[in-house]
C-alpha positions as CSV (number, residue, x, y, z in Angstrom):
1,M,-0.2,28.2,-23.2
2,A,-0.5,27.1,-20.1
3,I,-4.1,28.5,-20.7
4,R,-4.5,26.4,-24.2
5,T,-3.1,24.1,-22.5
6,I,-5.7,24.2,-19.9
7,S,-8.5,24.7,-21.9
8,G,-7.3,21.7,-23.9
9,L,-7.1,19.7,-20.8
10,L,-10.6,20.5,-19.7
11,G,-12.5,20.1,-23.1
12,G,-10.8,16.3,-23.7
13,V,-12.3,15.5,-20.0
14,I,-16.0,17.1,-21.1
15,V,-15.6,14.4,-24.3
16,V,-14.4,11.1,-22.3
17,I,-17.3,11.9,-20.1
18,V,-19.8,12.7,-22.2
19,L,-17.9,9.2,-24.0
20,I,-18.9,7.4,-20.7
21,F,-22.2,8.3,-20.3
22,N,-23.0,7.3,-23.9
23,G,-23.9,4.2,-22.9
24,T,-27.1,4.5,-20.4
25,M,-27.3,8.1,-22.1
26,P,-26.2,8.3,-25.4
27,F,-28.6,11.2,-26.2
28,L,-25.7,13.3,-24.8
29,L,-23.9,13.1,-27.8
30,N,-26.2,14.6,-29.6
31,C,-26.8,17.6,-27.5
32,A,-23.4,17.9,-27.4
33,V,-22.5,17.7,-31.3
34,S,-26.1,19.6,-31.8
35,A,-24.7,22.2,-29.4
36,V,-21.5,23.0,-31.5
37,C,-23.2,22.6,-34.8
38,A,-25.4,25.5,-33.4
39,L,-22.1,27.5,-32.1
40,A,-19.5,27.1,-34.7
41,S,-22.6,28.4,-37.7
42,Y,-23.4,31.2,-35.7
43,E,-19.6,31.7,-35.4
44,V,-19.1,31.2,-39.1
45,F,-21.6,33.6,-39.8
46,S,-20.3,36.7,-37.3
47,V,-16.8,36.4,-39.6
48,M,-18.2,36.5,-42.7
49,N,-20.8,39.5,-41.6
50,L,-23.6,37.6,-42.1
51,R,-25.7,37.7,-39.1
52,K,-27.5,40.9,-40.7
53,T,-29.2,38.3,-43.1
54,A,-31.6,37.2,-39.3
55,I,-34.3,36.4,-42.0
56,A,-31.9,33.5,-43.1
57,V,-29.7,32.9,-40.3
58,A,-32.0,32.3,-38.0
59,P,-33.9,29.5,-39.5
60,S,-29.6,28.1,-40.6
61,L,-29.4,28.4,-36.7
62,V,-32.4,26.4,-35.8
63,F,-31.6,23.3,-39.0
64,S,-27.9,23.5,-37.2
65,A,-29.4,22.6,-33.6
66,L,-31.9,20.0,-35.1
67,L,-30.0,17.8,-37.2
68,P,-28.0,16.2,-34.9
69,V,-30.9,15.2,-33.2
70,L,-33.1,13.6,-35.5
71,G,-31.2,10.7,-36.2
72,N,-30.0,10.0,-40.3
73,G,-33.8,8.8,-41.5
74,L,-36.3,10.4,-42.9
75,V,-37.1,13.4,-40.0
76,W,-33.7,15.0,-41.3
77,Q,-34.0,14.1,-44.7
78,G,-37.8,16.0,-44.5
79,A,-35.7,18.9,-42.0
80,W,-33.4,19.7,-44.7
81,L,-35.8,19.7,-47.4
82,A,-37.9,22.1,-45.3
83,Y,-35.0,24.1,-44.2
84,S,-33.9,24.0,-48.3
85,F,-37.4,25.0,-49.6
86,F,-37.0,28.0,-47.1
87,M,-33.9,29.7,-47.6
88,F,-34.6,29.7,-52.0
89,G,-37.9,29.4,-51.7
90,V,-38.5,31.7,-49.4
91,V,-36.1,34.1,-48.0
92,L,-34.2,34.2,-52.4
93,L,-37.5,35.3,-53.5
94,L,-39.8,36.9,-51.3
95,A,-37.0,38.7,-49.4
96,T,-36.9,43.0,-50.3
97,E,-33.4,42.9,-50.5
98,P,-32.6,39.2,-51.7
99,N,-28.8,38.4,-51.7
100,F,-27.8,35.1,-53.9
101,K,-24.3,35.6,-52.7
102,D,-25.2,35.8,-48.6
103,I,-27.6,33.3,-48.3
104,A,-25.5,30.5,-51.0
105,A,-22.7,31.6,-48.2
106,I,-25.0,30.5,-45.8
107,Y,-26.3,28.0,-46.5
108,S,-23.1,25.8,-47.7
109,M,-21.4,27.0,-45.0
110,V,-24.2,25.4,-42.3
111,L,-24.7,22.4,-45.0
112,L,-20.5,21.3,-44.6
113,I,-20.9,22.2,-40.9
114,T,-23.9,20.3,-39.4
115,L,-23.6,17.1,-42.0
116,S,-19.6,17.0,-41.5
117,L,-19.9,16.8,-37.5
118,N,-23.2,14.4,-37.8
119,F,-21.0,11.9,-39.0
120,I,-19.9,12.3,-35.2
121,V,-23.2,10.7,-34.2
122,K,-22.7,8.7,-37.2
123,L,-20.1,7.1,-36.0
124,R,-21.2,6.2,-32.3
125,D,-24.6,4.4,-34.3
126,F,-22.6,2.6,-36.8
127,G,-20.0,1.5,-34.5
128,G,-22.3,0.0,-31.9
129,G,-21.2,-1.5,-29.2
130,F,-17.2,0.0,-30.5
131,G,-19.4,3.6,-31.4
132,S,-17.6,5.5,-28.6
133,F,-13.9,3.9,-29.6
134,Y,-14.9,4.7,-33.4
135,V,-15.5,8.2,-32.0
136,L,-12.8,8.9,-29.5
137,Y,-10.5,7.6,-32.5
138,A,-11.9,10.6,-34.9
139,L,-11.5,13.4,-32.7
140,C,-8.2,12.1,-31.7
141,I,-6.6,12.2,-34.8
142,S,-7.9,15.6,-35.1
143,W,-6.9,17.2,-32.4
144,M,-3.9,15.7,-31.5
145,T,-2.0,16.5,-35.2
146,D,-3.6,20.1,-34.2
147,I,-1.7,19.7,-30.7
148,G,1.6,18.3,-32.0
149,A,1.8,21.0,-35.2
150,Y,0.9,23.7,-32.4
151,F,3.9,22.5,-30.1
152,W,6.8,21.5,-32.8
153,G,6.1,24.2,-34.6
154,T,6.9,26.7,-31.4
155,F,10.4,25.1,-30.9
156,F,11.4,24.2,-34.0
157,G,9.8,25.7,-36.7
158,R,11.4,27.3,-39.3
159,N,9.8,27.1,-42.9
160,K,6.5,28.3,-43.3
161,L,4.4,26.5,-45.1
162,C,1.3,28.4,-46.4
163,P,2.2,31.9,-45.1
164,S,-0.7,34.0,-47.0
165,I,-3.0,31.6,-45.5
166,S,-1.7,31.2,-42.0
167,P,1.6,32.4,-41.2
168,K,2.6,30.3,-38.2
169,K,2.0,26.4,-39.5
170,T,5.3,25.6,-40.4
171,V,6.3,22.1,-42.4
172,E,7.8,21.1,-38.8
173,G,4.8,21.6,-37.4
174,V,3.0,19.7,-39.8
175,F,5.8,16.9,-39.2
176,G,5.0,16.8,-35.8
177,G,1.6,16.8,-35.6
178,V,1.0,13.8,-38.1
179,T,3.9,12.1,-35.4
180,F,1.8,12.4,-32.5
181,S,-1.6,12.0,-34.1
182,L,0.0,8.4,-35.0
183,A,1.7,7.7,-32.0
184,V,-1.6,8.6,-29.6
185,S,-3.9,6.7,-31.9
186,V,-2.0,3.7,-32.0
187,A,-1.7,4.0,-27.8
188,I,-5.2,5.1,-27.5
189,C,-6.0,2.0,-29.6
190,F,-4.1,-0.1,-28.3
191,F,-5.3,0.9,-24.7
192,F,-8.7,-0.2,-25.9
193,E,-8.2,-3.6,-26.5
194,R,-6.2,-4.6,-23.6
195,F,-8.2,-2.6,-21.4
196,M,-11.5,-2.0,-22.4
197,F,-12.5,-4.5,-24.9
198,D,-14.0,-7.9,-24.4
199,A,-11.4,-11.0,-24.2
200,G,-10.7,-11.7,-28.6
201,V,-11.7,-8.2,-29.4
202,R,-8.5,-7.6,-31.3
203,V,-7.3,-3.5,-32.7
204,N,-6.5,-4.0,-37.1
205,F,-3.6,-2.3,-37.1
206,H,-2.6,-2.8,-40.6
207,Y,-5.1,-0.4,-40.8
208,I,-5.2,2.0,-38.0
209,I,-1.4,3.1,-38.7
210,P,-2.7,4.0,-42.5
211,I,-5.8,5.6,-42.0
212,S,-3.8,7.6,-38.7
213,L,-1.5,8.7,-41.3
214,A,-4.3,9.9,-43.9
215,G,-6.5,11.0,-41.5
216,A,-3.7,13.7,-39.7
217,M,-3.1,14.8,-43.3
218,I,-6.7,15.7,-44.3
219,S,-6.9,17.3,-40.6
220,I,-4.3,20.2,-41.4
221,V,-6.1,20.3,-45.0
222,G,-9.6,20.8,-43.0
223,D,-7.0,23.7,-40.5
224,L,-5.8,24.7,-43.2
225,A,-9.2,25.2,-45.8
226,F,-11.1,27.8,-42.4
227,S,-8.1,29.5,-41.5
228,A,-8.2,30.9,-45.3
229,I,-11.7,32.0,-44.5
230,K,-10.9,34.1,-41.7
231,R,-7.7,35.1,-43.5
232,G,-10.2,36.8,-45.9
233,C,-12.1,37.7,-43.4
234,H,-9.0,39.3,-41.0
235,A,-10.1,37.1,-38.4
236,K,-7.6,35.9,-36.3
237,D,-10.3,33.4,-34.3
238,F,-13.9,32.6,-34.9
239,G,-14.7,33.3,-31.4
240,S,-13.5,34.0,-27.7
241,I,-15.6,31.1,-25.5
242,I,-12.6,28.4,-25.0
243,P,-10.1,30.7,-23.5
244,G,-6.3,29.9,-25.8
245,H,-8.0,28.2,-28.6
246,G,-10.6,30.6,-30.0
247,G,-13.9,29.7,-30.8
248,V,-15.6,25.8,-31.1
249,L,-14.7,26.4,-34.8
250,D,-11.5,26.7,-34.3
251,R,-11.6,23.4,-32.5
252,F,-13.6,21.6,-34.9
253,D,-12.9,22.8,-38.4
254,S,-10.6,19.8,-38.7
255,V,-13.1,17.7,-37.1
256,I,-15.2,18.8,-40.1
257,F,-13.1,16.8,-42.2
258,V,-11.3,13.7,-40.5
259,A,-15.1,12.5,-39.3
260,P,-16.8,11.5,-42.3
261,F,-13.3,10.2,-43.8
262,V,-13.4,8.1,-40.5
263,Y,-16.1,6.9,-40.6
264,F,-16.0,6.0,-44.6
265,M,-12.7,3.5,-43.1
266,V,-14.9,2.0,-40.5
267,N,-17.3,0.9,-43.1
268,C,-14.3,-0.3,-45.9
269,F,-12.3,-2.2,-43.6
270,N,-12.5,-4.5,-40.5
271,I,-10.8,-1.7,-38.0
272,V,-12.3,-4.2,-34.8
273,K,-11.8,-7.4,-35.2
274,V,-14.1,-9.8,-33.3
């Protein structure tokens, strides 16, 4: 538990540093998301035993790394079209022994991971002066749910949630995760409103509370979805790059679902009132 806690704190510090320098070096966030996308894609390929399909894996990793740094306009759309054509117009048709299931699995996982995590960049770009706040808010919902569920489930967990998918997750852990995520999310919003935003800027807590609650539940579903993948592949973690946590994807699996949700919410509702 000590190693897990230290790794989590260091990861949090790195995120804060990236967001602090976002104003002067916005490309830093794009590069960070790019690295996460590529590593997460590689990890899921490894767990699903897809690395042997090198002719499809290599361009997929390149696409994963490029998308977050290409922006959200015609350039990345062109990259997606080129990637799609290559996977199904070249690899599938011209490979000596084409395996549609493997190619489809690689393609779908790359799109799910990369397009979803790219919403972190889109949150930053949409938010303008509040971009870093939106990014931190989305990450907070996801990671605080995981932290709360882990510690509450460890000490108070009795009733299994989905033993066939994730034997250690408990109903009590879900309650602790949702509660802790809501508390920290509200605290962060209050901190930004009081100390970071300009005078007169307010956070609309009437929206923050239900969005945080819904986001925490979505986070749990995302975690379970990728736990099902690991379970189906007989793997405990997606990797070992983060001591005490596993792989990069083990830390960003729920973010894959939460980031698009938060982006949709901030587009629909005035979470920050100027």
